[in-house]
C-alpha angles and dihedrals in degrees: 000000000000093000094051090045095050091047091050092049091050092048089050091057089050090054096246092130099166094053090041092054091051092052094046093048089052090050092051092048088059097042134352114244130180092214095050093045087053093048092048089051090052090054092053088048091056090045089056093245093129102163090052089047090053093050092051095042090054087063089055095050097050102126088342120155092187109113091202090064090052092046090053090049090051092051092049093047091050091063096034131092088271106050091154088073094060096085091061091058093045090049091053090048090051092050093051093045093048090051090050092049090053086063098038111020093177097058104118094189089060090043098056091042089054089047091057093047090050091048092051090050089055100258099122094159094059090042092055092050091052093048092047090051090050091050093051093048100041109019095162096055109110092205091058089057091045092056090042086058094048090050092046089056090052089050091051095247102132096166090054091046094055091045090052092048090052089056091047092053091044088054093052107274107145109253090206089068091060094060093065100038108116092200087067099052091111087066098049095095094050116105093217091054092048089049090052096051091044085076087084091071 
């Protein structure tokens, strides 16, 4: 189970979503795993199969105290047939992340996750403060720049979003993942964004 799951997770990061899904499904047939349910849900999200992503992600969040699982559920719900349910997932993600930050206030992964939850709940001001703090504390983390880009899109700052994505890719974030991210659709017609994702060729 672990071998199939690890292979599927690696294939996902390479952008081979069909093969990744097959490996993860095989892993889950052998043994249920919160992580591999979550990764399989992410694949369906990137494939645009949002209702299926939600159904699988709900298996990952059962009794889960991982804010990332709840963030992923919120994202999938937002583009699903029941977008009105997304705020509940983002609120749960925010609650878990805030609790984690009360224990470790310097954890940037928790900080940028909370920023995204806040942004999706409509509090862009708090989200920007959290992202800026993350950037100052961990400027070489590609995921900080990725969430900075997502937030910049929400703020209407497309130039800043593309610049942040360039830093994310430079730091190791897979460019293939950007092509299928529905939160970035406003950037798809931009030449600089297309140039950036062309790095996957």
